[in-house]
C-alpha positions in Angstrom: 0.0 0.0 0.0 1.2 3.5 -0.9 -0.2 6.8 0.2 -0.4 9.0 -3.0 -1.7 12.2 -1.4 -4.2 13.9 0.9 -6.7 15.9 -1.1 -9.1 18.6 0.1 -7.3 19.0 3.4 -9.2 21.3 5.7 -8.9 22.2 9.4 -12.0 22.1 11.5 -12.5 24.6 14.3 -11.7 22.8 17.5 -12.6 23.8 21.1 -9.3 22.7 22.6 -6.1 24.6 21.8 -3.9 21.4 22.1 -6.0 19.4 19.7 -6.2 20.1 15.9 -8.8 18.3 13.8 -8.5 18.0 10.0 -10.6 16.4 7.3 -9.3 15.2 4.0 -9.6 12.6 1.2 -6.8 10.0 1.2 -5.7 8.6 -2.1 -4.4 5.1 -1.5 -2.7 2.9 -4.0 -3.0 -0.8 -3.7 -1.6 -3.5 -6.1 -4.9 -4.0 -7.8 -6.4 -0.5 -7.6 -6.2 3.1 -6.4 -9.0 4.3 -4.0 -10.0 7.5 -2.4 -11.6 7.6 1.0 -12.6 10.4 3.4 -10.6 10.5 6.6 -10.4 12.6 9.8 -7.0 13.4 11.4 -6.6 14.4 15.0 -3.2 15.9 16.0 -2.9 16.2 19.8 -0.2 17.7 22.0 0.3 15.8 25.3 1.3 17.4 28.6 4.8 16.0 28.1 5.3 17.8 24.8 4.7 14.8 22.5 2.6 15.0 19.4 0.2 12.1 18.6 -1.7 11.7 15.3 -4.8 9.5 15.0 -6.6 8.8 11.7 -10.1 7.6 11.3 -11.5 6.3 8.0 -15.0 7.5 7.3 -15.8 4.7 4.8 -14.8 1.0 4.8 -12.0 -0.3 2.6 -11.5 -3.9 1.4 -8.0 -4.2 2.8 -6.5 -4.8 6.3 -7.3 -1.8 8.3 -4.6 -1.6 10.9 -1.6 -1.2 8.5 -3.5 1.4 6.6 -4.3 3.4 9.7 -0.7 3.1 11.0 0.7 4.4 7.7 -1.8 7.2 7.5 -1.0 8.3 11.1 2.7 8.3 10.3 2.1 10.2 7.1 0.0 12.8 9.0 2.6 13.2 11.7 5.3 13.8 9.2 3.2 16.4 7.4 2.6 18.2 10.7 6.2 18.0 11.7 7.2 19.6 8.4 4.5 22.3 8.8 2.5 21.3 5.8 -0.8 21.0 7.6 -2.9 24.2 7.6 
């Protein structure tokens, strides 16, 4: 599985200053096909200064879910670290 891009990335207004919520469409490339699914990304700063990213798929996919979510979370964390999230 390869993450091609995140399209239509938008930040939602959150109530907590240490938590940022984004919505996007993830373009995922699998050996047999390329799919696009809506996702929600939550970036949260902990009290110890760490940053955690959690991704939720809004529609089902026909592939193992845990590796996809792990890769999307790592991808979102890297985008946030580079300052590429709005």
